[in-house]
C-alpha positions as CSV (number, residue, x, y, z in Angstrom):
1,A,50.4,-37.6,9.0
2,L,53.4,-35.8,10.5
3,P,52.1,-32.3,9.7
4,S,48.9,-33.1,11.6
5,I,51.0,-34.4,14.5
6,Y,53.0,-31.2,14.7
7,K,49.8,-29.2,14.6
8,A,48.3,-31.4,17.3
9,V,51.1,-30.5,19.8
10,E,49.4,-27.1,20.0
11,D,45.8,-28.5,20.4
12,K,43.7,-27.1,23.2
13,D,42.9,-30.7,24.5
14,P,45.8,-31.9,26.7
15,G,45.1,-35.5,25.8
16,V,45.7,-34.6,22.2
17,R,48.9,-32.7,23.0
18,A,50.2,-35.6,25.1
19,A,49.6,-38.2,22.4
20,A,51.1,-35.9,19.7
21,A,54.2,-35.3,21.8
22,E,54.8,-39.0,22.3
23,A,54.1,-39.7,18.6
24,L,56.6,-37.1,17.5
25,G,59.3,-38.8,19.5
26,K,58.4,-42.2,18.1
27,A,58.1,-40.9,14.5
28,D,61.8,-41.2,13.8
29,E,62.1,-37.5,13.2
30,P,65.6,-36.0,13.8
31,Y,66.2,-34.4,17.3
32,S,67.1,-31.2,15.5
33,K,63.5,-31.0,14.3
34,V,61.5,-32.2,17.3
35,G,63.8,-31.8,20.3
36,D,63.0,-28.2,21.0
37,I,59.3,-28.9,20.8
38,L,59.4,-31.8,23.2
39,V,61.8,-30.0,25.7
40,K,59.5,-26.9,25.7
41,L,56.6,-29.2,26.6
42,V,58.6,-30.9,29.4
43,K,59.7,-27.5,30.8
44,D,56.7,-25.2,30.3
45,E,53.5,-27.3,30.0
46,K,51.2,-27.2,33.0
47,D,49.4,-30.4,32.3
48,E,51.2,-33.4,33.7
49,A,49.9,-35.8,31.0
50,V,51.4,-33.6,28.3
51,R,54.8,-33.5,30.1
52,I,54.6,-37.3,30.4
53,G,53.9,-37.6,26.7
54,A,56.9,-35.4,25.9
55,L,59.1,-37.4,28.1
56,K,58.0,-40.6,26.5
57,G,58.7,-39.1,23.1
58,L,62.2,-38.1,24.2
59,S,62.6,-41.6,25.7
60,A,61.7,-43.2,22.3
61,M,64.4,-41.1,20.7
62,R,67.0,-42.8,22.9
63,E,70.6,-41.5,22.6
64,S,69.7,-38.9,20.0
65,A,67.9,-36.9,22.7
66,K,70.9,-36.4,24.9
67,E,70.6,-32.6,24.5
68,A,67.4,-32.9,26.5
69,L,69.3,-34.2,29.5
70,P,69.1,-30.9,31.5
71,A,65.3,-30.7,31.1
72,I,64.8,-34.3,32.0
73,R,67.1,-34.0,35.1
74,Q,65.1,-31.0,36.2
75,V,61.9,-33.1,36.2
76,V,63.7,-35.8,38.2
77,K,64.8,-33.2,40.7
78,E,61.3,-31.6,40.9
79,T,59.7,-35.0,41.7
80,S,62.4,-36.5,43.8
81,G,60.4,-36.1,47.0
82,D,57.4,-38.0,45.6
83,K,58.3,-41.7,45.0
84,K,54.8,-42.3,43.5
85,S,55.0,-39.5,41.0
86,K,54.3,-40.9,37.5
87,L,56.1,-37.9,36.0
88,G,59.2,-38.7,38.0
89,V,59.1,-42.4,37.0
90,V,58.8,-41.5,33.3
91,A,61.6,-38.9,33.6
92,K,63.9,-41.5,35.2
93,D,62.9,-44.0,32.4
94,A,63.8,-41.4,29.8
95,L,67.3,-41.0,31.3
96,K,67.8,-44.7,31.2
97,A,66.5,-45.0,27.7
98,G,69.0,-42.5,26.5
99,G,71.9,-44.2,28.2
100,M,72.0,-41.3,30.6
101,C,71.2,-43.1,33.8
102,C,74.7,-42.8,35.1
103,A,74.6,-39.0,34.6
104,I,71.8,-38.4,37.1
105,T,72.9,-35.9,39.7
106,I,70.3,-34.4,41.9
107,A,71.7,-31.4,43.8
C-alpha cells in the first residue's frame, strides 16, 4: 500500500493528501525517506488540513523527526497569536511527541 500512499500525497483532493501525509508518518518509514515530503507539506501547503496531516505524521515519527524542528517551530510561531488554532495545537503536540518541547523558542 505504501506506493499508493506516496502517490496520494500529490492527489488533488486535500482530504486525501492530509490522510496520506498522516499515514506516511505512521507507516514506520525512515525519516530519510518521508521527512522531506512531510516538511514540504508543512511549509508549502495552502490547505490547513493537509498541514495538520503532515504535522500528525511527523508527530507519529517521534524522535526520528527531529530534523523537522525548524518547520514545526515556524508553524508554532505563525499561530502563536491564535490560541484556538488547530494547526498551532497540532504543531505544539508534534514538538512534544518528538521530545522537543523544551526546545521551543518563539522570537
